[in-house]
N, C-alpha and C positions, 0 to 999 in steps of 0.2 A: 362560517366563522370569519373568513376574510372580509365579507361584506360588512359585518357588524363592526369589526375593528376599523374599517375604513370610515365608517360614519362617526366613530368616537374619537379618532385622532386626526390631527392635521397632516395632510399628505404633503410630500416635498415640493412638487411643482418645480420651481426654479432652484430648489435646494431646501434642506431642512431648516435653514436660517429663516425661512418664511414663517416659521412658527412664532418667532420673536419679532419679525420685521413689522407687522401691523402696529406694534406699539412704539416703533422707532421712527417718528415722523421726519427726522432730519436726514434720513437716507433715501435718496431719490431714485438712484439707478440700481435696482436689485438684480438686473440680468447678469451682472458680473459675477454673481455668486454661483451661477450654474456652471461649475467646472466639471469636465469629464473625469470620471473615476478611473483610476488605474485598475485594470482587471486583477482580481485576486489570484493568488497562486494556490494550487491544490496538489496533494499527493494521493495517487490512486494505486493501490498495491493489489496485484493478483498473485496468490500463493498456491502452489501445487505441491503434491507429495511424491516422494520416491525418485527424485532426480530424473535422469533421462539417458538416452544413448548419446553420450557427450561427443563421440567421434562424428556423429551426424548433425548434432545440434550446433556446434561452434563453427563459424567460418574459419578458414585456414589463417586468415589475417588476424592477428591478435592486437596489433597496434598500427593505426594509420587510418586514412579516410576510407569509408565503406562505400561500395557501389552495389547496385542491385545484382550484378554478376557475382559478387562475393556471397550473397545470400541464396541465390538460386539452387546451388547443389545441397543446401542444408535444410534442416527442419524449419528454419526461419524464413523460408522462401515466401511465405504468405505476407511477410512484412516488407518485401521488396518495394512495393509502391510508396512506402513511407521511409525509405532508407535515409533520406536527408534529415529526418527528424529523430533518428535513432541514436542512442549512445549505448555502447557495450562496454561496461567496466569489466576488464579482465584481470585475472590474477588474485581474486579475493577469496578469503577463507572466512566461513562462519565459525561460531564458537561452540565449544563443548562437544567434540566429536567422540562417539563411542568407539572403543577399540577393545579387542579381546584381551589385550595385555595391559590396558589402562595406561598407555604411554601418552595419551593426548586429551583425556577428559574423564568424566565421572564413569562409574560402573553401573548406572541405573538401567538404561534401556536405549537401544539405538533410535527409537522414536521419541520417547518421553523427554529425554534430556536435550535432544537436538531441537525439537519444536519449542520446548519451554525456554530454551536459552537463545533461540534464533533472533528474536526482536528485543530481548531483554539484556543479553550479554551478561546474565547473572547465572550462577549455578542453581540447580534444583535441590529441593529438600523434601523429605528426608533423603540423605545421601546413601549410596550403596558403593561398596568397594568390590562387589562381586558381579562382573559383567554377565554372568550366566545364572544369576539368581532369579527366581520367580516370586520373590517376595511381593505381595500385592501392593503394599504401600510405596515401595521404592521403584517398582517397575511400572506401575499403572497410575499412581496417584501423586507422584512427586511433582511439585510446582516450583516455579522460579522465586527467588528471593527479592525480586524487584519488578517494577512496572515495565511494560513493553513500549516500544517506540511510538505506536499509535496514540497511546495515552499520554506519553510525555509531550508529544506535539499538541495534542488536543487540549491539554490543560492551559496552554497559552493562546491557542488560535480558534478553537471550536466554540460555538455559541453556548453549548451546555457543558463544555469542558470534557466531553467524551467523543470518541471517534464514531464513525458509522462503520459497523462491521456486519457483513452479510455472508452467510454460508450458502453456496449455490444449490444445496439440496434442501434448504430451509430448516435444517436441524442444528444441533449444537454439538460441539466437540467435548470429549472428556480430556483430562490432562495429558493423555498420551499423544493427542494430536492437536491440542489447542495452541494458539499462538498469541492471543490477546489477554493481557493481565492488567487490571487497573491499579493494582498494588501488589506487594509481596503476597504470594499464595492466594491471590484473589482473581479467579477466572472470570472473564467478561463474556457474557452471552451474546451471540449473534442475533441479528434480526432476520426473520424470514421475509419473503417477498411482500406478503400482505402488510406486515408491520412497517417495512420500509416505504411501501407505497402510501400508506395512510399518513406517514410523517411528512410526505412531500406534497400531497394534493391540497393541503390547506394553505399552501404558499401562494396560490394564484387563483384569480377569477377566470371564468371561461374566456379564453382568447386574449387575456390581458396579463401583463407582467405584474408581479407583486410589487407594491410600493416598498421601499426599504423600511419605512416606519411600520407598515403592517407586519412585515417579516420579523422585525425586531420585537415588536410588541407581543407577537405570538410566542416569542421565546422568553417572556417574562421581563422585558426591559420596559421601564416607565417612559413616558413621553419626554420627561426631562433628561433621562439617560440618553435617549435617541438623538436629541438635538445638541448635545454637549459640544461636539466638534464644530457645529455650525455657529453656535453662539461665540465660540472662540474666534471664528473667522470674522464675525460681525464686529468683534471688539477692535479689530485692526482698522475699521473704517472711521473716517472723520464723522463725528456726530455731536449733537448738542450735549451740554452738561446734563440736562434732564434725561436724555436717552441713555447716557452713560450710567446714570444712577439706576435706571430701570434694568439695564443689562446686568449691572453688578448684582442687583437683587435676584435676577434669574440665576446667575452663576452660583450663588450661594446654595441653591437647591440641587445642583447637579451632583450625580454620583459618578465615581471614577470607573466608568465602563467604556467599552470601545464602540466604534461605529460599525454598522453592518452595511455591506454593499450587495445589492441584489442585481445581477445582470439582467438586461432587458429581455433576453431570450427565454426567461423562466415563465412558461405559460402552458396551458393545456394543449395548444397546438403542437408544441415540441413533444410533450408526453405522448400524444397520439402518434406522431410521426415515429417515435422510438418504439412504439408498440407497448408502451407502459400504460395499459388500460385495465380497468377492473375485470373485464372478461378474460384477458390473458393471465392476470394475476390469479384469478379463480381457477383457471385451467392448471397452472403449475401447483396450486395448493392441493388439488385432488388427485394428483398423479402419484403413482407409487415411487418409493425411494429409488429403486434401481432404474427407473426411466426418467427421472427428473432432469438430468443433464442433457440428454439427447432427445427429449420430447419435442416433436415438431409443432411449433405454434403457427408458423407460416413458412413459405419457401425460403425466407431470409432470416428466420428467427427460431431458435430452439430455447429450451429451458434455461440453459446457462447464459445464453445471449440476453435473455430477459433480465437476469440479474446484472449483467454488465450494463445494460441500458438503464436500469435503475441507478447504477453508479454514475452514469453519464448525466442523467437528469439531476441527480443530487449535486454534481459538480457544476452543471449549467446554472442551477439555482443558487449556487454558493451556500447550500444548506449545511454543508460541513466540508472543511478543507482537508479532512483526513478520512479517506475511504479505503477500507480493506475488504477485498473480495476473496473469500477463501473457498477453495475446492476441497471436497471431502477426502479423508483417508480411507483405506480399505474398501474401495469402491469397485464394483464389477461393471464394466462398460458393455452391457448387453446390447445397447444401441449401436455399438461398433462391431458387434458380432463376437465379442469376447465373453467367455463364461467364467473365467478365473479372475479373482479380484487383483487389483493392481500391485499390491504389496508382494504377493507371491510371484507375479510375473517379473517384477523388478529384481527379485533374487534369482531369476531364471529357473525357478523350481515350481513344482506343483503344490508347494506348501509355503505359507508365509514365513515360517521359521527358517533356520539355516540347514534344514535337512529335507530330503525328498528326491524326486526324480526330475531330471531336466526336461522342460516342456518343449516338445517339437515346435520349431519355428518361432521360438520365444522372442528373438530379436525383432522380427517383423511385427509381432504383437505389441511390443513396447513402442516401436516406432509409430504404430497406429495411434497409440495414446499420446505420444509426443506431438504428433501432427495435429491431433484434436486440440490439445492445449495451445499450440501455436496459432491455430485458426481462431480460437476463442480470444487470444490476446490481440490478434490482428483485427478482429471484429471490434473490440473495445477501442483500439487505437483509431480505427476508421471512423467510428461514431464520434469520438472526440474531435477528430480532425475535420469533420463535416459541419461543425457548428462555428460560425463566425463569432469572433469576440475581439474587441479592440482592433488593433492593426493586423491581427492574425486570426488564429482559430483557438477554440477552447483547448485543444491539445497543446498549443504553444505556451499556454499558461499553466500547464500541468507537468508533473513528473509522474508518468504512468510506468510502473515497474513490475515486471514479472520476476518473482523470486521463486526458487525451488528449494525444498528443505535439504537437499543433498546434491552432490554432483552426480556421481553414478549411483543408481539405486541398489546395486548389489554390494559394492564396496562400502556404501554409506559414508564415503569420504566427503569432507566439508571444504577441502581446498579446491581451487580451480572451479569455483561456483559458476553455474550458468545463470547469468543475470542479463536482462535486456531492459533498457529504459527507452521510453518514447516521450518526447516533449522536453523543452528546455527550462521549464518552470519560469517563464517570463524572461528568458534570455540568460539565466544564470549558468546553465550547463552548455558545454560544447555538444553539438549534434552532428550526425553524419560521420561519426568516428567510432572505431574500437580503440580503447585506451587501456593498455596494459599497465595498471597502477603498481604492479609488483616490481618489474624490472625494465619495462619499456620495450621488451623484445617483440618483434612482429611475428614470431613463429612459436609462441607458447604452445605447449602440447595440448591436444584435444582429449587426452586421456586414453583409456584402453577398453572402452565399453564393449567392443565386439569380440573380446575374448569370451568364449562360451564353452559349453560342454556338449558331449554327444547326445543327440536327441534320444529321449526315453531311457537314459542310463542314470545311474547314481554317481557316475564319475563327474561330480559337479564342479563348477567354478568355485574356488575357495574364497568365499566371502570373508572368512576370518583373516586371511592374509591380504585382502583388498586387491586382488589381482586386476580387477576391472577399473580401479580408480586411477588417480594421478599420484606420482611419486610425492610423498609428504614433504619433501624438501622444496617443492615448487609451489608457486602461486599461493602465497600465505599472507598477503596484505590483509590486515584485519578489517572485517566488515564494519566495525565501529566507526571507522573513518568515513565510510560511505554514508552511514547514518548521520554523521556530523555534516556532511555535504548537503544531504537532503534537508536537514533542519535549518541550516543557514540559508538555503535557497528559499524556504518558505517564510523566513523571518523569525524563527524561534531564537530567543536570546538566552544567554548564559550568565551565571553569577561570576564573581572574581576567580573562582576555581575552574572555570571553563565548562562546568556541567550545566545542563539546561535548568533554568530557574525562572519561575514566574516573577516578573518585575526586574529581571536582569537586563543588562545593556550591552554585554559583550558577545562576540561570536562564540558559537559552541565548538569546543575543542575536545571534550571528554564525554563519553557515554558508556554506561554499564559499569560492571564491577571489574571485569577482566577483558583484555584484548589479545591474550594468548591462550589458545585452547588448553595448553599444558597446565595453566594456572588453575583450571577447573578441577583438577585431580584433588580428591578429598572433599569437594563440595563446599568450599568457602573457608577452608583452613588457611589458605594463603592470604596474605594481606591484600586488600583491594589495590589493584595496580593497572594503570593505563600506560603501557610502555611507549606507545607511539601516538601521541595526541595530535589533534588537528584534523582537518578534512583532507580529501584528495584534491590538491590544487590542480592536478593535471586534468581534472574533469571540468574545470571552469572554462567558460566561453572565452575568457580573457587570457587563458594560458597559451 
């Protein structure tokens, strides 16, 4: 496909303006048109379920410069080599927390409403006011009333207007664990490894980068669309009246579409170096579900890493600036020697519900899962940091963020969220810091995750009273503001009301329906309200 397109369209060479230049005899020095492109910015999200042992995950320092020594005693020790490129936004709360007494969110389900509202900041529907109901529609199939962050960004920045979403087991989520919604109550399906691989391999010829025009044409842009910006650049040159008339005739044919930049590192050599080959893709496709994440492909690559490397390749090729990499819910990590699925372990019990017997050694089991996820994120960060781009690395032009659906997996609390970002998105964000956006204190609590119950007894930790969580009066800065920060970093624009809007020109200051989890009670009966608009200025490199 790439070869055929290259024969049919004019390649850029000194720049796309060369498409028109042969017709414009009065321009003699065309080399001035070859201007280096500013590397594009990307958002790469890694999303995991059931929170973590927060007391071991967080560094003690919640505000101030971070060092490798701050990370070494924690779950995040694997990120120590990249500490100068990390940003830890502390004190943030996600939206729509499930509680037994409905003091902070809807009464649907501790998974359904949290995941559905996480990136939408919208309530889910149909609503339930009974936190212990097993009504199928409200507990398992309720979906948010608005689109998720990935789609809001992709509508403005992605070639097809949609994000790249991959599930690391190659499957799809139901509404109890799904996070991506293209519109209200419209679940977006993830790509498996084969589908993602197929969408990328058409972008380059063997050993050669894709031309920007090939890349754009393969995405449905006409040649006239592709050279619009270059023709506008030509218009600023001194030229004869005849050439001006020719250029004006070309401009009349242009469509209002954007220009696509393909970094030079996008080639099969990079794909091979990342292990993104058909052989490895086939291996993960034929592996059983319970072995997919920990499948050993090579000494340095497992099944989950292959998905991460697909994300890295997509970012390196600028195939999509919005990439979400989702780990599965209710997964049994047999490759880690664990036989019980993660949801049950998170509740410290031998049952995924809120009843059962306390699992012997459960804290160590959860820590093993936490460590696994930290190693996966460190792998992603390391791969991004190993690719040169512009004056830095691919990582420097990204915001790679590890989000977790809750803080502590037993309490299911959404305040004091464990979030870690790598990369400054082209210098937009401060790095090498923990930043407590809630109150700026350097000693914000790490939670109470190591409260547990006696092994093998039913004298369980009280998940209902959220003993293992963080005091709900602490660490409540709304996650909406962080989303505004990410959108502004990538160049998303808003309308006059501050909400993201295609064709807008203002910074984004508003996102979602609510930014207080208490407003979710009733499932949309409260008026839409953003109480604290704007982004987190403290996260900016200039702050």
